[in-house]
N, CA, C and O atoms as a GROMACS GRO file, in nm:
protein
  484
    1MET      N    1   0.085  -0.118   0.000
    1MET     CA    2   0.000   0.000   0.000
    1MET      C    3   0.089   0.124   0.000
    1MET      O    4   0.182   0.135   0.079
    2ASP      N    5   0.059   0.213  -0.088
    2ASP     CA    6   0.136   0.337  -0.094
    2ASP      C    7   0.052   0.450  -0.035
    2ASP      O    8  -0.061   0.474  -0.076
    3TYR      N    9   0.111   0.519   0.061
    3TYR     CA   10   0.036   0.623   0.131
    3TYR      C   11   0.013   0.747   0.045
    3TYR      O   12  -0.087   0.816   0.062
    4PHE      N   13   0.104   0.777  -0.047
    4PHE     CA   14   0.082   0.892  -0.134
    4PHE      C   15  -0.040   0.870  -0.222
    4PHE      O   16  -0.124   0.959  -0.236
    5ILE      N   17  -0.051   0.753  -0.281
    5ILE     CA   18  -0.164   0.722  -0.369
    5ILE      C   19  -0.294   0.727  -0.290
    5ILE      O   20  -0.393   0.783  -0.336
    6THR      N   21  -0.294   0.667  -0.170
    6THR     CA   22  -0.414   0.666  -0.086
    6THR      C   23  -0.451   0.808  -0.044
    6THR      O   24  -0.568   0.846  -0.052
    7THR      N   25  -0.353   0.885   0.000
    7THR     CA   26  -0.379   1.022   0.044
    7THR      C   27  -0.432   1.107  -0.071
    7THR      O   28  -0.530   1.180  -0.055
    8PHE      N   29  -0.369   1.097  -0.187
    8PHE     CA   30  -0.414   1.174  -0.302
    8PHE      C   31  -0.555   1.131  -0.342
    8PHE      O   32  -0.637   1.216  -0.379
    9GLY      N   33  -0.584   1.003  -0.336
    9GLY     CA   34  -0.719   0.954  -0.368
    9GLY      C   35  -0.823   1.009  -0.272
    9GLY      O   36  -0.931   1.049  -0.314
   10ILE      N   37  -0.791   1.012  -0.143
   10ILE     CA   38  -0.884   1.066  -0.044
   10ILE      C   39  -0.906   1.215  -0.066
   10ILE      O   40  -1.019   1.263  -0.055
   11ILE      N   41  -0.800   1.288  -0.098
   11ILE     CA   42  -0.813   1.431  -0.127
   11ILE      C   43  -0.903   1.451  -0.249
   11ILE      O   44  -0.988   1.539  -0.249
   12TYR      N   45  -0.885   1.369  -0.351
   12TYR     CA   46  -0.968   1.378  -0.471
   12TYR      C   47  -1.115   1.353  -0.437
   12TYR      O   48  -1.203   1.421  -0.489
   13ILE      N   49  -1.141   1.255  -0.352
   13ILE     CA   50  -1.278   1.225  -0.311
   13ILE      C   51  -1.338   1.343  -0.236
   13ILE      O   52  -1.452   1.382  -0.261
   14ILE      N   53  -1.263   1.400  -0.143
   14ILE     CA   54  -1.313   1.513  -0.063
   14ILE      C   55  -1.342   1.633  -0.153
   14ILE      O   56  -1.447   1.697  -0.138
   15ILE      N   57  -1.252   1.664  -0.245
   15ILE     CA   58  -1.274   1.776  -0.336
   15ILE      C   59  -1.396   1.749  -0.424
   15ILE      O   60  -1.477   1.839  -0.448
   16GLY      N   61  -1.410   1.626  -0.472
   16GLY     CA   62  -1.526   1.591  -0.553
   16GLY      C   63  -1.657   1.608  -0.477
   16GLY      O   64  -1.755   1.659  -0.532
   17VAL      N   65  -1.658   1.567  -0.351
   17VAL     CA   66  -1.779   1.582  -0.268
   17VAL      C   67  -1.809   1.730  -0.246
   17VAL      O   68  -1.924   1.772  -0.255
   18MET      N   69  -1.705   1.810  -0.218
   18MET     CA   70  -1.724   1.954  -0.197
   18MET      C   71  -1.781   2.020  -0.322
   18MET      O   72  -1.876   2.098  -0.314
   19PHE      N   73  -1.723   1.990  -0.438
   19PHE     CA   74  -1.768   2.051  -0.562
   19PHE      C   75  -1.908   2.003  -0.601
   19PHE      O   76  -1.984   2.077  -0.662
   20PHE      N   77  -1.941   1.880  -0.565
   20PHE     CA   78  -2.076   1.830  -0.594
   20PHE      C   79  -2.177   1.902  -0.507
   20PHE      O   80  -2.283   1.942  -0.555
   21ALA      N   81  -2.146   1.918  -0.379
   21ALA     CA   82  -2.239   1.983  -0.286
   21ALA      C   83  -2.252   2.132  -0.314
   21ALA      O   84  -2.362   2.186  -0.307
   22LYS      N   85  -2.142   2.198  -0.347
   22LYS     CA   86  -2.142   2.343  -0.370
   22LYS      C   87  -2.060   2.375  -0.494
   22LYS      O   88  -1.940   2.399  -0.483
   23PRO      N   89  -2.122   2.376  -0.611
   23PRO     CA   90  -2.048   2.406  -0.734
   23PRO      C   91  -1.978   2.542  -0.733
   23PRO      O   92  -1.883   2.562  -0.808
   24GLU      N   93  -2.025   2.635  -0.649
   24GLU     CA   94  -1.958   2.765  -0.642
   24GLU      C   95  -1.816   2.754  -0.587
   24GLU      O   96  -1.734   2.841  -0.613
   25TYR      N   97  -1.786   2.648  -0.511
   25TYR     CA   98  -1.648   2.626  -0.466
   25TYR      C   99  -1.557   2.602  -0.588
   25TYR      O  100  -1.444   2.651  -0.592
   26ALA      N  101  -1.608   2.528  -0.684
   26ALA     CA  102  -1.530   2.503  -0.806
   26ALA      C  103  -1.508   2.634  -0.881
   26ALA      O  104  -1.399   2.659  -0.932
   27ARG      N  105  -1.610   2.717  -0.887
   27ARG     CA  106  -1.595   2.846  -0.955
   27ARG      C  107  -1.495   2.937  -0.883
   27ARG      O  108  -1.421   3.011  -0.947
   28THR      N  109  -1.492   2.930  -0.751
   28THR     CA  110  -1.394   3.008  -0.674
   28THR      C  111  -1.253   2.961  -0.707
   28THR      O  112  -1.163   3.043  -0.725
   29LEU      N  113  -1.233   2.830  -0.714
   29LEU     CA  114  -1.102   2.777  -0.750
   29LEU      C  115  -1.065   2.817  -0.893
   29LEU      O  116  -0.950   2.850  -0.920
   30ILE      N  117  -1.162   2.813  -0.983
   30ILE     CA  118  -1.138   2.854  -1.121
   30ILE      C  119  -1.096   3.000  -1.127
   30ILE      O  120  -1.006   3.036  -1.203
   31ASP      N  121  -1.162   3.084  -1.046
   31ASP     CA  122  -1.126   3.227  -1.042
   31ASP      C  123  -0.982   3.247  -0.998
   31ASP      O  124  -0.914   3.337  -1.047
   32PHE      N  125  -0.935   3.164  -0.905
   32PHE     CA  126  -0.797   3.175  -0.859
   32PHE      C  127  -0.699   3.156  -0.974
   32PHE      O  128  -0.603   3.232  -0.988
   33PHE      N  129  -0.722   3.054  -1.056
   33PHE     CA  130  -0.629   3.024  -1.165
   33PHE      C  131  -0.645   3.115  -1.286
   33PHE      O  132  -0.564   3.112  -1.378
   34LYS      N  133  -0.751   3.196  -1.285
   34LYS     CA  134  -0.776   3.287  -1.397
   34LYS      C  135  -0.690   3.414  -1.388
   34LYS      O  136  -0.672   3.482  -1.489
   35VAL      N  137  -0.639   3.445  -1.272
   35VAL     CA  138  -0.563   3.568  -1.251
   35VAL      C  139  -0.420   3.552  -1.304
   35VAL      O  140  -0.350   3.458  -1.266
   36GLY      N  141  -0.379   3.644  -1.390
   36GLY     CA  142  -0.242   3.645  -1.440
   36GLY      C  143  -0.200   3.513  -1.501
   36GLY      O  144  -0.270   3.455  -1.584
   37LYS      N  145  -0.085   3.467  -1.457
   37LYS     CA  146  -0.031   3.341  -1.511
   37LYS      C  147  -0.042   3.226  -1.410
   37LYS      O  148   0.036   3.131  -1.413
   38ARG      N  149  -0.140   3.236  -1.320
   38ARG     CA  150  -0.158   3.130  -1.221
   38ARG      C  151  -0.196   2.997  -1.284
   38ARG      O  152  -0.177   2.892  -1.222
   39ALA      N  153  -0.248   3.000  -1.405
   39ALA     CA  154  -0.282   2.874  -1.473
   39ALA      C  155  -0.156   2.789  -1.490
   39ALA      O  156  -0.163   2.666  -1.486
   40TYR      N  157  -0.043   2.855  -1.507
   40TYR     CA  158   0.082   2.780  -1.518
   40TYR      C  159   0.117   2.711  -1.387
   40TYR      O  160   0.178   2.604  -1.388
   41ILE      N  161   0.079   2.770  -1.275
   41ILE     CA  162   0.100   2.705  -1.145
   41ILE      C  163   0.020   2.575  -1.140
   41ILE      O  164   0.068   2.472  -1.093
   42GLY      N  165  -0.104   2.582  -1.191
   42GLY     CA  166  -0.186   2.461  -1.198
   42GLY      C  167  -0.123   2.355  -1.286
   42GLY      O  168  -0.130   2.236  -1.255
   43GLY      N  169  -0.061   2.398  -1.396
   43GLY     CA  170   0.008   2.304  -1.485
   43GLY      C  171   0.125   2.236  -1.414
   43GLY      O  172   0.143   2.115  -1.425
   44VAL      N  173   0.203   2.315  -1.342
   44VAL     CA  174   0.316   2.258  -1.267
   44VAL      C  175   0.266   2.160  -1.162
   44VAL      O  176   0.323   2.052  -1.144
   45PHE      N  177   0.159   2.198  -1.092
   45PHE     CA  178   0.103   2.109  -0.989
   45PHE      C  179   0.058   1.977  -1.051
   45PHE      O  180   0.083   1.870  -0.995
   46ARG      N  181  -0.009   1.983  -1.165
   46ARG     CA  182  -0.054   1.861  -1.232
   46ARG      C  183   0.064   1.774  -1.274
   46ARG      O  184   0.058   1.652  -1.261
   47ILE      N  185   0.168   1.836  -1.325
   47ILE     CA  186   0.286   1.760  -1.368
   47ILE      C  187   0.352   1.692  -1.248
   47ILE      O  188   0.389   1.575  -1.256
   48VAL      N  189   0.366   1.765  -1.139
   48VAL     CA  190   0.432   1.709  -1.019
   48VAL      C  191   0.349   1.594  -0.961
   48VAL      O  192   0.403   1.487  -0.933
   49VAL      N  193   0.220   1.616  -0.944
   49VAL     CA  194   0.135   1.510  -0.887
   49VAL      C  195   0.131   1.389  -0.980
   49VAL      O  196   0.140   1.275  -0.934
   50GLY      N  197   0.119   1.414  -1.110
   50GLY     CA  198   0.119   1.304  -1.206
   50GLY      C  199   0.248   1.225  -1.203
   50GLY      O  200   0.247   1.102  -1.206
   51ALA      N  201   0.361   1.296  -1.196
   51ALA     CA  202   0.491   1.228  -1.190
   51ALA      C  203   0.503   1.146  -1.062
   51ALA      O  204   0.556   1.034  -1.065
   52LEU      N  205   0.455   1.200  -0.951
   52LEU     CA  206   0.460   1.124  -0.826
   52LEU      C  207   0.369   1.001  -0.832
   52LEU      O  208   0.404   0.895  -0.778
   53LEU      N  209   0.253   1.013  -0.895
   53LEU     CA  210   0.167   0.896  -0.911
   53LEU      C  211   0.234   0.790  -0.996
   53LEU      O  212   0.228   0.671  -0.964
   54ILE      N  213   0.297   0.832  -1.103
   54ILE     CA  214   0.367   0.736  -1.191
   54ILE      C  215   0.480   0.669  -1.114
   54ILE      O  216   0.499   0.547  -1.121
   55TYR      N  217   0.556   0.749  -1.039
   55TYR     CA  218   0.671   0.697  -0.965
   55TYR      C  219   0.628   0.599  -0.855
   55TYR      O  220   0.691   0.495  -0.837
   56THR      N  221   0.521   0.632  -0.783
   56THR     CA  222   0.480   0.546  -0.672
   56THR      C  223   0.389   0.431  -0.715
   56THR      O  224   0.354   0.346  -0.633
   57ALA      N  225   0.350   0.428  -0.843
   57ALA     CA  226   0.259   0.324  -0.891
   57ALA      C  227   0.317   0.183  -0.872
   57ALA      O  228   0.242   0.088  -0.854
   58GLN      N  229   0.448   0.171  -0.876
   58GLN     CA  230   0.509   0.039  -0.863
   58GLN      C  231   0.482  -0.024  -0.726
   58GLN      O  232   0.490  -0.146  -0.711
   59LYS      N  233   0.450   0.059  -0.626
   59LYS     CA  234   0.422   0.007  -0.492
   59LYS      C  235   0.275  -0.028  -0.472
   59LYS      O  236   0.238  -0.087  -0.371
   60ALA      N  237   0.190   0.008  -0.567
   60ALA     CA  238   0.046  -0.013  -0.554
   60ALA      C  239   0.010  -0.159  -0.581
   60ALA      O  240   0.084  -0.232  -0.647
   61LEU      N  241  -0.104  -0.200  -0.530
   61LEU     CA  242  -0.154  -0.335  -0.556
   61LEU      C  243  -0.196  -0.352  -0.701
   61LEU      O  244  -0.177  -0.458  -0.760
   62ILE      N  245  -0.253  -0.247  -0.757
   62ILE     CA  246  -0.293  -0.247  -0.899
   62ILE      C  247  -0.220  -0.128  -0.963
   62ILE      O  248  -0.276  -0.020  -0.973
   63PRO      N  249  -0.095  -0.147  -1.006
   63PRO     CA  250  -0.012  -0.034  -1.046
   63PRO      C  251  -0.056   0.039  -1.172
   63PRO      O  252  -0.021   0.156  -1.190
   64TRP      N  253  -0.132  -0.025  -1.259
   64TRP     CA  254  -0.168   0.043  -1.383
   64TRP      C  255  -0.267   0.157  -1.362
   64TRP      O  256  -0.274   0.249  -1.443
   65ILE      N  257  -0.346   0.152  -1.253
   65ILE     CA  258  -0.444   0.258  -1.228
   65ILE      C  259  -0.376   0.390  -1.194
   65ILE      O  260  -0.402   0.490  -1.262
   66PRO      N  261  -0.289   0.396  -1.092
   66PRO     CA  262  -0.223   0.525  -1.067
   66PRO      C  263  -0.130   0.567  -1.180
   66PRO      O  264  -0.108   0.686  -1.203
   67ARG      N  265  -0.076   0.470  -1.251
   67ARG     CA  266   0.013   0.503  -1.364
   67ARG      C  267  -0.065   0.575  -1.474
   67ARG      O  268  -0.019   0.677  -1.526
   68ILE      N  269  -0.182   0.524  -1.510
   68ILE     CA  270  -0.263   0.588  -1.615
   68ILE      C  271  -0.312   0.725  -1.569
   68ILE      O  272  -0.307   0.821  -1.646
   69ILE      N  273  -0.360   0.734  -1.446
   69ILE     CA  274  -0.407   0.863  -1.394
   69ILE      C  275  -0.292   0.962  -1.389
   69ILE      O  276  -0.310   1.080  -1.418
   70GLY      N  277  -0.173   0.915  -1.352
   70GLY     CA  278  -0.055   1.001  -1.351
   70GLY      C  279  -0.017   1.050  -1.489
   70GLY      O  280   0.019   1.167  -1.507
   71ILE      N  281  -0.024   0.963  -1.588
   71ILE     CA  282   0.007   1.002  -1.726
   71ILE      C  283  -0.092   1.108  -1.775
   71ILE      O  284  -0.053   1.206  -1.838
   72ILE      N  285  -0.219   1.087  -1.746
   72ILE     CA  286  -0.321   1.185  -1.785
   72ILE      C  287  -0.293   1.320  -1.719
   72ILE      O  288  -0.306   1.425  -1.783
   73ALA      N  289  -0.256   1.318  -1.591
   73ALA     CA  290  -0.227   1.443  -1.520
   73ALA      C  291  -0.106   1.514  -1.580
   73ALA      O  292  -0.108   1.635  -1.600
   74VAL      N  293   0.000   1.439  -1.609
   74VAL     CA  294   0.122   1.499  -1.666
   74VAL      C  295   0.091   1.560  -1.803
   74VAL      O  296   0.130   1.673  -1.832
   75VAL      N  297   0.022   1.486  -1.887
   75VAL     CA  298  -0.012   1.537  -2.020
   75VAL      C  299  -0.100   1.662  -2.009
   75VAL      O  300  -0.078   1.759  -2.081
   76GLY      N  301  -0.197   1.659  -1.919
   76GLY     CA  302  -0.283   1.775  -1.898
   76GLY      C  303  -0.206   1.897  -1.850
   76GLY      O  304  -0.236   2.010  -1.889
   77GLY      N  305  -0.107   1.874  -1.766
   77GLY     CA  306  -0.024   1.984  -1.718
   77GLY      C  307   0.067   2.040  -1.825
   77GLY      O  308   0.088   2.161  -1.831
   78ILE      N  309   0.120   1.953  -1.909
   78ILE     CA  310   0.212   1.998  -2.016
   78ILE      C  311   0.135   2.074  -2.124
   78ILE      O  312   0.187   2.171  -2.179
   79ILE      N  313   0.014   2.031  -2.154
   79ILE     CA  314  -0.064   2.093  -2.263
   79ILE      C  315  -0.089   2.242  -2.237
   79ILE      O  316  -0.102   2.319  -2.331
   80ILE      N  317  -0.096   2.281  -2.111
   80ILE     CA  318  -0.123   2.422  -2.078
   80ILE      C  319  -0.018   2.514  -2.140
   80ILE      O  320  -0.052   2.624  -2.185
   81TYR      N  321   0.106   2.473  -2.144
   81TYR     CA  322   0.215   2.561  -2.190
   81TYR      C  323   0.211   2.590  -2.340
   81TYR      O  324   0.222   2.707  -2.376
   82PRO      N  325   0.195   2.492  -2.428
   82PRO     CA  326   0.186   2.527  -2.570
   82PRO      C  327   0.056   2.601  -2.606
   82PRO      O  328   0.052   2.676  -2.703
   83LEU      N  329  -0.050   2.580  -2.527
   83LEU     CA  330  -0.175   2.650  -2.554
   83LEU      C  331  -0.159   2.800  -2.534
   83LEU      O  332  -0.221   2.880  -2.606
   84GLY      N  333  -0.078   2.838  -2.438
   84GLY     CA  334  -0.061   2.980  -2.409
   84GLY      C  335  -0.164   3.027  -2.308
   84GLY      O  336  -0.266   2.962  -2.286
   85ILE      N  337  -0.136   3.141  -2.248
   85ILE     CA  338  -0.219   3.190  -2.139
   85ILE      C  339  -0.357   3.236  -2.190
   85ILE      O  340  -0.456   3.222  -2.118
   86GLN      N  341  -0.364   3.291  -2.311
   86GLN     CA  342  -0.493   3.340  -2.361
   86GLN      C  343  -0.591   3.226  -2.387
   86GLN      O  344  -0.708   3.234  -2.349
   87ARG      N  345  -0.544   3.121  -2.450
   87ARG     CA  346  -0.632   3.006  -2.476
   87ARG      C  347  -0.668   2.935  -2.346
   87ARG      O  348  -0.780   2.888  -2.328
   88THR      N  349  -0.571   2.929  -2.255
   88THR     CA  350  -0.598   2.867  -2.125
   88THR      C  351  -0.704   2.946  -2.050
   88THR      O  352  -0.795   2.888  -1.990
   89HIS      N  353  -0.694   3.079  -2.053
   89HIS     CA  354  -0.796   3.162  -1.989
   89HIS      C  355  -0.932   3.145  -2.056
   89HIS      O  356  -1.035   3.149  -1.989
   90ALA      N  357  -0.933   3.127  -2.187
   90ALA     CA  358  -1.059   3.103  -2.258
   90ALA      C  359  -1.124   2.973  -2.209
   90ALA      O  360  -1.245   2.968  -2.188
   91MET      N  361  -1.043   2.868  -2.191
   91MET     CA  362  -1.095   2.742  -2.139
   91MET      C  363  -1.145   2.760  -1.995
   91MET      O  364  -1.249   2.705  -1.957
   92ILE      N  365  -1.070   2.836  -1.916
   92ILE     CA  366  -1.110   2.862  -1.777
   92ILE      C  367  -1.244   2.934  -1.775
   92ILE      O  368  -1.332   2.899  -1.696
   93ASN      N  369  -1.261   3.034  -1.862
   93ASN     CA  370  -1.387   3.108  -1.868
   93ASN      C  371  -1.502   3.016  -1.910
   93ASN      O  372  -1.614   3.031  -1.860
   94TRP      N  373  -1.475   2.922  -2.001
   94TRP     CA  374  -1.577   2.828  -2.044
   94TRP      C  375  -1.621   2.741  -1.926
   94TRP      O  376  -1.740   2.720  -1.905
   95TRP      N  377  -1.523   2.691  -1.849
   95TRP     CA  378  -1.556   2.608  -1.734
   95TRP      C  379  -1.631   2.686  -1.629
   95TRP      O  380  -1.724   2.635  -1.567
   96LYS      N  381  -1.590   2.812  -1.608
   96LYS     CA  382  -1.658   2.894  -1.507
   96LYS      C  383  -1.803   2.917  -1.546
   96LYS      O  384  -1.890   2.925  -1.458
   97GLY      N  385  -1.832   2.928  -1.675
   97GLY     CA  386  -1.968   2.950  -1.721
   97GLY      C  387  -2.051   2.824  -1.730
   97GLY      O  388  -2.167   2.829  -1.770
   98SER      N  389  -1.993   2.711  -1.693
   98SER     CA  390  -2.065   2.584  -1.700
   98SER      C  391  -2.180   2.581  -1.600
   98SER      O  392  -2.178   2.650  -1.498
   99SER      N  393  -2.279   2.501  -1.632
   99SER     CA  394  -2.393   2.485  -1.542
   99SER      C  395  -2.351   2.408  -1.417
   99SER      O  396  -2.249   2.340  -1.414
  100ASP      N  397  -2.433   2.420  -1.314
  100ASP     CA  398  -2.407   2.346  -1.191
  100ASP      C  399  -2.406   2.196  -1.217
  100ASP      O  400  -2.328   2.122  -1.157
  101ASN      N  401  -2.493   2.150  -1.306
  101ASN     CA  402  -2.500   2.006  -1.335
  101ASN      C  403  -2.371   1.956  -1.401
  101ASN      O  404  -2.326   1.846  -1.371
  102ARG      N  405  -2.312   2.036  -1.489
  102ARG     CA  406  -2.186   1.995  -1.553
  102ARG      C  407  -2.075   1.989  -1.448
  102ARG      O  408  -1.994   1.896  -1.447
  103ILE      N  409  -2.071   2.086  -1.360
  103ILE     CA  410  -1.969   2.085  -1.254
  103ILE      C  411  -1.990   1.965  -1.164
  103ILE      O  412  -1.893   1.901  -1.121
  104ARG      N  413  -2.114   1.933  -1.134
  104ARG     CA  414  -2.142   1.815  -1.050
  104ARG      C  415  -2.101   1.686  -1.120
  104ARG      O  416  -2.052   1.593  -1.056
  105MET      N  417  -2.121   1.680  -1.252
  105MET     CA  418  -2.080   1.562  -1.327
  105MET      C  419  -1.928   1.544  -1.319
  105MET      O  420  -1.879   1.433  -1.299
  106ILE      N  421  -1.854   1.654  -1.335
  106ILE     CA  422  -1.708   1.648  -1.324
  106ILE      C  423  -1.668   1.610  -1.181
  106ILE      O  424  -1.571   1.537  -1.161
  107ALA      N  425  -1.744   1.658  -1.082
  107ALA     CA  426  -1.716   1.623  -0.942
  107ALA      C  427  -1.734   1.473  -0.919
  107ALA      O  428  -1.655   1.412  -0.847
  108VAL      N  429  -1.835   1.414  -0.980
  108VAL     CA  430  -1.857   1.269  -0.967
  108VAL      C  431  -1.741   1.193  -1.031
  108VAL      O  432  -1.695   1.092  -0.977
  109ILE      N  433  -1.693   1.241  -1.145
  109ILE     CA  434  -1.577   1.178  -1.209
  109ILE      C  435  -1.456   1.188  -1.117
  109ILE      O  436  -1.380   1.092  -1.105
  110ALA      N  437  -1.436   1.303  -1.053
  110ALA     CA  438  -1.324   1.319  -0.959
  110ALA      C  439  -1.338   1.221  -0.843
  110ALA      O  440  -1.239   1.162  -0.799
  111GLU      N  441  -1.459   1.206  -0.793
  111GLU     CA  442  -1.480   1.111  -0.684
  111GLU      C  443  -1.448   0.968  -0.728
  111GLU      O  444  -1.385   0.893  -0.654
  112MET      N  445  -1.489   0.931  -0.849
  112MET     CA  446  -1.461   0.796  -0.899
  112MET      C  447  -1.310   0.774  -0.917
  112MET      O  448  -1.259   0.666  -0.887
  113VAL      N  449  -1.240   0.876  -0.965
  113VAL     CA  450  -1.094   0.865  -0.980
  113VAL      C  451  -1.031   0.847  -0.842
  113VAL      O  452  -0.942   0.764  -0.824
  114GLY      N  453  -1.078   0.924  -0.744
  114GLY     CA  454  -1.026   0.909  -0.608
  114GLY      C  455  -1.052   0.771  -0.551
  114GLY      O  456  -0.964   0.713  -0.487
  115ILE      N  457  -1.170   0.718  -0.574
  115ILE     CA  458  -1.204   0.584  -0.526
  115ILE      C  459  -1.114   0.480  -0.595
  115ILE      O  460  -1.067   0.387  -0.530
  116LEU      N  461  -1.091   0.497  -0.725
  116LEU     CA  462  -1.000   0.405  -0.797
  116LEU      C  463  -0.860   0.410  -0.739
  116LEU      O  464  -0.795   0.306  -0.723
  117LEU      N  465  -0.812   0.530  -0.708
  117LEU     CA  466  -0.677   0.542  -0.652
  117LEU      C  467  -0.668   0.474  -0.515
  117LEU      O  468  -0.573   0.401  -0.488
  118VAL      N  469  -0.768   0.497  -0.429
  118VAL     CA  470  -0.767   0.433  -0.297
  118VAL      C  471  -0.775   0.282  -0.313
  118VAL      O  472  -0.705   0.208  -0.243
  119TYR      N  473  -0.859   0.235  -0.403
  119TYR     CA  474  -0.874   0.092  -0.426
  119TYR      C  475  -0.745   0.030  -0.479
  119TYR      O  476  -0.709  -0.081  -0.441
  120SER      N  477  -0.675   0.103  -0.566
  120SER     CA  478  -0.553   0.046  -0.627
  120SER      C  479  -0.435   0.044  -0.531
  120SER      O  480  -0.343  -0.036  -0.549
  121ALA      N  481  -0.438   0.128  -0.430
  121ALA     CA  482  -0.324   0.134  -0.338
  121ALA      C  483  -0.326   0.014  -0.248
  121ALA      O  484  -0.239   0.000  -0.162
   0.00000   0.00000   0.00000
């Protein structure tokens, strides 16, 4: 059992539950990354977490689950840089304008990813 994978999975579940219960929390987080070049901070965070998931996957009971989620996170973090800040802000604005139901759907997906990570550890 790897504690990083389990901890990250639990955090993902908690964030998913929060965003499902109160979609405005997601919009507040989106507003944070919309200011200046903070979106790049989000990209770095995704790359670091993804790399750690890939690295620690070998200790998991089902290593392919954290490995795939880590690869998706790294690719998502890297894509922000070639897109540029203007296109990234356009995507952020699109997400912020999403309906509560769309945000809740994404929150459920986050919860499922968290459950998969906890299960795989």
